[in-house]
NUNUTI-597529 format. One record per residue (C-alpha): x, y, z. Coordinates in steps of 0.1 Angstrom, whole numbers, plus 5000, padded with zeros to 4 digits. Each point is the difference from the previous one (the first is absolute). Layout:
BEGIN
XYZ/...
***
This chain:
BEGIN
462959947694/501850184972/499050344987/498449874969/497649775019/496550075015/498849785029/496749955017/498849755027/496649835002/498749745025/497949714985/498849695019/502850035026/502750054974/501950324992/500250084963/502950224990/499450164966/503150154984/500050184966/503549994986/501450154968/502749834980/501650034965/500349704977/503449894990/499650034962/500450334984/497050164985/497649815021/497550195022/500250025037/497549815021/498650025035/499349705022/497649975028/501349755025/497949855029/501449815029/497749805024/501550015035/498749795029/501050035036/501949715016/499449995037/503049775008/502550234983/498050325008/500650134965/498250034966/500949744974/499350024963/497349764989/499850074962/500550274974/498450134968/500950244972/498050214975/501950174972/498950334984/501450144968/500750374997/502150275013/501049905035/499750345016/496450034988/498749725022/498850075035/498349795026/497150215013/498549785028/499249645010/497149855019/497949695003/496649994982/497449744991/499849884964/496450004990/500549694978/500949785030/499350225031/503549925013/502250285014/503250044979/503050245003/499750284974/502750244988/499350324980/502750104975/500450334981/501850044967/500650354988/500650084964/500450374996/496750165011/498149674998/499649785031/499249634996/498949815031/499649635004/499049785029/501849675007/498549715021/502449765017/498749645002/501149725024/502349864973/502050345000/498750074965/499050364993/496850074980/499450334983/496450055010/499350364989/501750284980/498850354990/501650334988/499750355015/501350344988/500850105035/501949855030/498049845028/501250155033/497250035025/498149745020/501049694979/498449685014/499649644988/496549865008/498349664996/499349894964/502850094997/499350374993/502050325002/498950335016/501750334997/499450385002/501050274976/499050374999/497449955027/498449724979/499949645011/500549724974/499449635002/500849714977/499149635005/501549694984/496449894992/499350274974/503350194995/498050324999/501150325019/497150145021/500150345015/498150085032/497650314999/501250115034/503250225000/502149865028/502950215012/501349695018/498949645003/500349875036/498849644994/498849774973/498649645003/497049774998/497050045023/497449725003/496850074980/501650324986/502949894979/503250204996/500050335020/502250304996/500250215031/501750345000/499950385003/498550214973/498150314992/496750035020/496849914981/498450325014/499650284976/501850225024/503649994990/501450325015/499950115036/497650255011/501350345012/499249915036/501749665001/503549955015/503049864983/499749665018/496349984990/500950064964/502649725002/497449765013/497450114975/502549964971/500849645007/497349735003/500149625002/498349794975/499749634992/499549914963/498749664989/501649914967/497649724990/496850195009/501550344991/498450165030/501450235027/499649935037/500350265027/503350005019/498250065033/499749625002/503849995004/501450325014/498750345011/500650274973/502150205024/502849744998/500350054962/502950245002/502149805026/499549634991/502949864980/499349624999/497249775011/499549635004/496449884997/499649715024/496349904996/497050104979/496549875003/496650114986/497349995027/496550124991/501350184968/502550195022/503749954997/501849915033/503850055000/503049965023/503350154990/503350145013/501750314986/503350195001/500050385002/502450284993/500050065038/501949675004/497049835015/498349664995/496250015004/497449735000/496750094984/496749815006/497250094975/501650334994/500550085037/503550025016/500449745028/503749985010/503150214993/503749935004/502850254997/502849864978/503650005011/501450124966/499350274975/498449974965/498249664999/499549874964/498849635001/497749795022/499749625003/498049785024/501349675015/498049755021/502049905031/500149665017/497950135030/497150104978/500850385000/500850204970/503350194994/500050314978/503450034983/500850364990/502950094977/501650344998/501850174972/503250035021/500249625001/498649955035/497249755009/497849975030/497449745011/496850105019/497749765019/496450034988/498349935033/502050255021/501150234971/503450035016/503449974983/501249645004/503550044983/501950214976/503049964977/502450224980/501949974967/497449774984/500149944963/496949794996/497149875021/498149684991/497249815018/499549634995/500449655016/503749974993/500849725026/496949794991/498450015035/496550084988/500150365011/501550324986/503350155007/501750334992/503149994978/502250315004/502850034974/502750255012/502150234979/503349824996/502850224987/502549724998/498349704983/498449964966/497449755010/496950185013/499149725024/503350005019/498750245027/496549915011/497749935030/496949785002/497850065030/496349995011/500850205032/499449675019/501949685002/501250014963/503250204997/502649934973/502850244990/503249994980/503050025023/502150164974/498250335003/497650095028/499250385004/499050155033/496349995010/498050185025/499249895036/496549894991/501249664986/503549845001/501449724979/501149815031/496449955012/500049665017/497649734989/498849925035/498950365004/498049994968/498349675010/499250145034/498450314986/497949804975/498849775028/499150295022/498150164970/498049684995/499249985037/498850365000/497849934970/498449695016/499650195032/498250294983/497849754982/499149845034/499350335015/497650094972/498349675004/499650065037/498650344993/497349854977/499149755027/499750275026/497850214977/497749704994/499849935038/499150365007/497350004973/498549685014/500150135036/498350324989/497249814982/499749775030/499650305023/497350154978/498249674999/500349975039/498750355005/497149944977/499249685019/500050185033/497750274985/497849744986/500950084964/501149754974/503350084984/500149904963/503450034984/500250134964/500349744972/503750074994/500849935036/498349665001/502849834981/502450105027/498049835028/500949635001/498649755025/502549925028/498549665007/501149844967/498249954967/497949714990/501849784976/497549724992/496849974981/496850115017/497849725013/497250114977/500450144965/496550165004/501550265024/499850344986/503350094982/500650344986/502650114976/501950165030/499749715025/501650055034/502149684996/501550104967/500550375007/503549975015/501249804970/497950074969/500150364987/497549964972/497949744982/498450044966/498749804971/499650054962/498549824970/502249954969/498449794973/499149665014/502250065031/499350125035/503150175015/500250055038/502950205014/501250085035/502750245011/501949955033/501350285022/503650084996/500849915036/498949644994/501649934965/503349905016/498349795027/497949774978/501049734976/498049784975/497150244998/497049864980/496350084996/497149775001/496350054991/497249835019/496449994989/497750145027/497849755018/496950194989/500549864965/501449655008/499949785031/503649895001/501850334991/502149864971/503450134992/500150184966/502949894979/502350304992/503550084989/502250225023/502750244989/502050285015/500550334981/502950225010/500750344984/502750255009/498750345010/501750344992/501650205028/497550285009/502750235016/499450354987/503350155012/503649924991/501849975033/503650014986/502149984969/500549635007/497249944975/502250084970/502249705003/500049784970/498449665000/503349825000/501250215029/496849935020/500449634994/503650015013/499150195031/497049775007/502249694997/502750165022/497650115028/497749704998/501349845032/497950075030/497150154981/498249694987/497150045024/499550364992/500149934962/497449735003/497650235019/500650294976/499549774970/496649895014/498950355005/501150104965/497849744983/496449885001/499049645004/496549874991/498949645006/497349894975/497849704995/498549934966/497049774994/497649924971/496950215002/497549814979/499449715025/499250265027/497450174978/497749705005/499150155034/498850334984/501050185032/502949845019/502150105029/503649885009/502150045031/503750094993/502549845023/503750085003/502449725009/503750045009/502849885023/501850225024/503650084991/503249985021/499750365013/496449975012/500649805032/497649734988/502249844974/498349724980/496650055014/497150034976/497950324998/496550014986/497950325000/496950114981/500450284975/496450074995/496949904979/499450064963/496650004984/499449984963/496849984980/499149964964/498850364999/503450125012/501749804972/497650134973/500550365011/503849965001/500150135036/503149805008/501449964965/503650094992/500350314977/503250094984/500750374992/500150134965/503150154984/501350335015/497849945031/501649905033/499149695019/497550095027/500749935036/499649785019/502049744981/497849705005/499249974963/503749984992/500649735026/497149804988/501350024965/503449875011/498549725020/498149864970/502650064973/502949764993/503450105014/503249964981/503550115013/503050064977/503650095007/501550234974/503850044997/502150204976/503849965001/500850314978/497150245002/497950155028/496349915002/498750354998/497949904970/497749785020/498350305018/499950194967/498349694984/497449995028/499150364998/500250044963/499449694979/497749825025/498250335009/500349935037/499550255028/501749995034/497749905028/499850285025/501949915032/501849714984/502950134979/501149664987/496549894989/498450084966/496549944987/499449954962/497150224988/500349934962/496949874983/499749634992/501149685017/502950185018/497750235019/500449945037/503349824998/502150085031/503850045000/502450035029/503550094991/502849995027/503450094987/502549855024/503050134981/500450204968/500549674982/497549775018/496450025009/496949805009/496950044978/496749865015/497049984976/496449955010/497949914970/496849834989/501549714982/503249884983/499150164967/500250345015/503349915016/501449894967/499050344985/501750195028/503249794997/500150044962/499750385003/502650015027/502649814980/499750264973/501450275022/502549815022/503649964989/500949714978/502149825026/497450055028/499049685018/496449945013/499649725025/496749895016/500149975038/498049705011/499550085037/501450325013/503550124995/503149785003/501350225028/496849955020/500149624995/503749995010/499350205032/497049785008/502149684996/502850155022/497450095027/498649645000/503449855002/500950235029/496949905018/500849644994/503550035015/498750205030/497249755007/502549704998/502450195023/497350085026/498449665000/503349815002/501350235027/496949955022/500149624993/503749975009/499450215032/497149775010/502049684994/503050145018/497850105029/498649655002/503549854999/501250235027/497149905023/500649634993/503750035008/499250205031/497849715013/502749754992/502650215018/497950035031/499449625001/503749944994/501150235029/497649825024/501549664988/503550125006/499150105036/498749655006/503149844983/502350195024/498549815029/500349664983/503149794993/502550044972/498449764976/496650175003/501650344995/501849894968/496749874987/498350335007/502850194982/499749774970/496250074998/500850385002/502449974970/497349814980/497550275007/502450274988/500549814968/496249984995/499750385005/502750064973/497949774977/496950205008/501750334990/501249854967/496549864991/497550285006/496549934987/496950214996/496549905010/497649934972/497850295010/502850264997/501349844968/496550014984/499550375009/503450094985/499349804968/496650174995/501350355005/503049964978/498049824973/497650294998/502750264996/501949784975/496849974979/499950384997/503750034991/499649724974/497150174984/502050334998/503049824985/497749844974/498650344990/503450154998/501349704979/497150034976/500450384997/
***
């Protein structure tokens, strides 16, 4: 790089962007000089182990070349599209006036001047580019902020002496976190205070919300005593729990330490190997751990494992440190660009590593490293370590599961001993109500209908207790809604769950079956964890998707179980109420029907259990005892949630896939909370209930954003007129090129997986049946040949005692029998019974796969 060039590096979507600000004079005399901002997109080629140039771009700026300066570059989200784009902040000085403008780099390598403003002073301290994009800086103990949305400079009322971190926090907006003057009226130390006490008192941490213009206490983040020593922080996770802010962050100090803080309390500490740390980055490793990358002003870099808080590796003579997925493996790597005093290309001396099995370096220049990690680390060693780590993880999980079983056994033995002692003493031991659910009959459960429906059935029948958690019923208009919730331990074991309603024999002699419509309502619940265990929670959505896909193997069973516990399933039956009112007072018995799944040990067997009895009278309906009531605006939905589930069971369900190729879909949630006047259902973060007056009141929305550019919107509404109103309002806020597609039956991915599962079962069934049939036929053939062989051997013994002609005749017959055996082996046939059994089984599975293929074809 020549002396009249400025250069900065930035990682973006696995590419390395090299920004160079060069100054050149035009050939013609009298023409003004210009400065050009060049950008080169560099991608890593794994075969050549080098960076190659993908594309270039140029932006020309007219003016005195020496007056232009590249201040900083970063990636920020554009509020118009929600897409992260590279941003470059340029300064142009004309005498004592400083003009700043922000450039956005698009995928076509075209620069867009997004923002410009003029100051009468030079920005020097704490300059940051945030989402919007927006620019933050500090001058004379005042903090200033300007956004591309309004182009207005805003000053914060808090006087920060230094800003340690700035970014967005969920439900709070943009937050500035730094050290400033204490809010207390006491600004000077008392005569009895020491010098260190005065230093602590004179610096205090604050968090300032730009949108709400309010100040938060820094005690949520760091103790005040660290105000004079902390130099840089990285906020890993923030969450608001019961109006309290929970945080997890890591910080660098002047004492050359890296400290992890949890809710303002220090948890771990690592002494750094070099002096004067200045920057901190976080990288997610392949093994699931985090790496804290610390840069020093001397050009040294070290990496610290988050779990052990021990130094993993260190490097020297580093020019730049970038974190991204440079090799396209789905996980992040560390790019170290070394200081090369010989070449002009900044990427001639580099190293790419994840401190695991990924290790690329340029052979032209490879500086010395420490003994913690060597370049020549063998791949087999890395694979062995990873395998041992996974075995340890599964071993720990097994030990924890065994400990749970042992605790359960100890509790059952303790209760049994109490019951036995009470029996000997002549006292009856009655377990508390919460303990009754743990006690399960060891002799098996009844799975069939009782002989008489006149037997007394309570809502908590003994037969249904192991399976049914709760049964309820509601009245909504002219509909009677009955719901049942199954215990979590049985959700994965049961298939094809339905409910049926039987009239009690007290009202009719033949116990007719009431016609009803069954449905399953499934809603995702929020995670109720109140503590943040580690900084892993700050990983971006894209990073979490990459890590999930990379580590998905071997965890499917765990994911299924966890997904079931993180959602609630309600099975409902809806019937018309008016015919039942003819009985004035009527009673129904609710039955649950299902089939046992593959993991139950009773695969394919039917299961029928009574859920309980419901009674309803005309007085109950008139008084609204079981009627569904929706909350008014600004009032939360009361628990339990039966009213909401009854509403969803009666309403019409429509599912839409929304995709946007150019803009993120952040406007959907804004539309739900703002224009539609919806409120988030407590405990279900993806669910929204419309509380606006009119026909839209009670409309239910479920928004699942799969990616920033794609999501699934499920609408429960009274009729299609309400649906058309919702879609019309939605199209007003969505981008112009956004595509809305109605999903007929589930998602395409679900139908594809279902078809693949049926085809796999079909292949396995054919393989198993044909293998058993061939084995049986071959066994019969072997027995038949053995009998022929025994008879032939006895004939040969007799022929040896006869004459020559008789012996020749016997040998000829033996040859004929061998020919027949060969013919039998070439013409194997099945019995009609076996063939009929195979045909029926295969036809049943093929019918399911054909139906799945038809649904997918009509999608």
